[in-house]
C-alpha angles and dihedrals in degrees: 000000000000114000133173118266095222112063115235120241095243107096096153118133135253091243116114117280110243112184116240139171089269094044107027131186104253141173087251091061091047091052089048090052094051095043090056101036098035137358102286135290132244127233094268090054091051092050089051092050100047096077091051125084115247089247093052093047092050091048089052092051095045094044091051090052093048094050096044111111118229116262108276116259115259116238089262097044095110099028122144118210092266091057093066118096093202110003097186091056103030101046095059090046091051091050090054090048090055094047087057093044090052091051091050090049091048100050095055104016099096120199095349089058092046092051094043091061091043091057092044085060092047103043089038126196129166122222095228089045091071096039097270087277112171099209091054089047090057094042092053092049091047089054091052092050095045095053099030094113099016136095112319094209092054089044090057090046092052095045094059094059097040109120093228092054093042089059097039098050096033099251087135088064095046108106137153090255096043110026120196118200099193100101094039090055094050092042088064102029103041109013109041120359110023129235115323091347107148102314132099138214087255089057089054092050093049093043090052088059090054090051094058125111104060093111108111132098129160089230138342112298094021125118113288114235139187119275114197092202093064097044119106101238097184126105118280131195115217122171088351093303117117119207140139086258121206119192093264093046091053092053090047092050092046091056093040098051100031103033094127094050092047095047094047092046096052095040089052090053092048090047091054090049099046104028117017141334087221120074137148140204092278092054089047091053100039103034115014100041094050089049087052091052090051088053092050093046089053091052089249096307100149103206098077091052092046092050090050092052097044094047095048130113085233094060093048097041112127088237089063091061120099097001099114123077112232119248116230088260089053091052095056105029096043089051097052093042095047093045091043086227126172118263136169138174090284090057093046093048088052091049093048090052098045097041084057089054091052096049112282109088099172114233089016111076116172095260144331092295091061130214113334090211130195112059090010090069093068129059137134091279097051107034097075090046091052087059095044097049091065093039090056091047091051089051090050090056089050091050089053089052091243094129088121085079089067091053094044090054094048091049093051095046097045098036088247093300122177092204110105093209093051091049093046095049092046093051095042095046092047094059096040130071092222138020119272117276097249139016087241088065090059091048091053090050091048090053088054091054093046089055114166097333109126114257093236089064087065095039093051097042094247093126124069137143086280090065113117095242095043095098090055091046093053087046089056091049092052091050089050091047094058090057093057116106090231091060091064091063133076 
């Protein structure tokens, strides 16, 4: 298992976090929780969470995600080619509809939305890899939603026979007469065990034989089903065990003979996603491996392991705050949720387009290994655009004459202060995981808010958030805020 060479600072334990005088339950910790488990929380949500214990709040979040029904299928969700009236026109329109639906689900879908996108970056497919076919796009998304907090073993089982995946990783071409090893390789390397982790090339070859038979559809674009005539019915030896493996028997054997490797692999990946991209051998031993054992003990039901992680001292440690670089989706959706800003389908379509420009084109990751996240989100080509995407959104709100939202936010956060420094610090600290690096950084931000208003207006109490230019000034502060290095972290 690959680990970092430099140990991270977070040495807190996996035991449950119980607030104390030395380690209190604060709005900062609540924001941390929602930035990692969802896409941010507004001030009203923070106020509602503060009276709850961390354990109760996490149970509420997890329970809501578990009970949330998958997004209903669109009318075209299970179309075959013959069901289209005009495929060349309708299919692209349906794809755009589903981009928008995914964005709507993401912005307000909480933990289920967060995990749905995590799994889309684990069980990777690429839209053009299955012919940019809208029904398969929906069916894949539905699978990710349905199993997002379910049983990982059954999730793996369902993924391999999903029509989208069968096309994307060539399972549809895998027959007894013409075996294709592509899915078998990724099943071990990317989906369950990790690269070179206790499997051989011979295991891949033999597993591919067990995965044959899913080669029949009634017509192009229809659901792909099992065809007994194309299944390799001979004996296969996988992990040293010889059987006349069917698909289900292969998955059962994989989880029986490699349960430790699977659990540690997936818990490591979830740890990197929810806590920190950096971890070391001590973290592996004290945090990740016990989580893996919890997953095994629950027969690969994921919820007990997730609750254990989210409730831990380790997750809430101050050194876990602000150590993960926001994805493009984090940048935009956290911002509108935390600011409680107006959005509509036009805004979401804009976000879907521009997050693609800055590196997260949903349904089209760079390759089968997915986005590598964290530092890979930011480079010289994307940083400026990360700033501009929020600046353009702020301008759009101004154009819609919704600038009162800026003032309402500043009032709530600063207790309606008329002190530019107090307002600035309240706004900046609300949107960031940690305070700015130096006091001078706050002074610079305050000067942005003060804009061109004469200093004596502040000194003599003439200026307040009721001042005619105050909405524009808060607008400028928010634009400045998004350019701060701290804003790029969660």
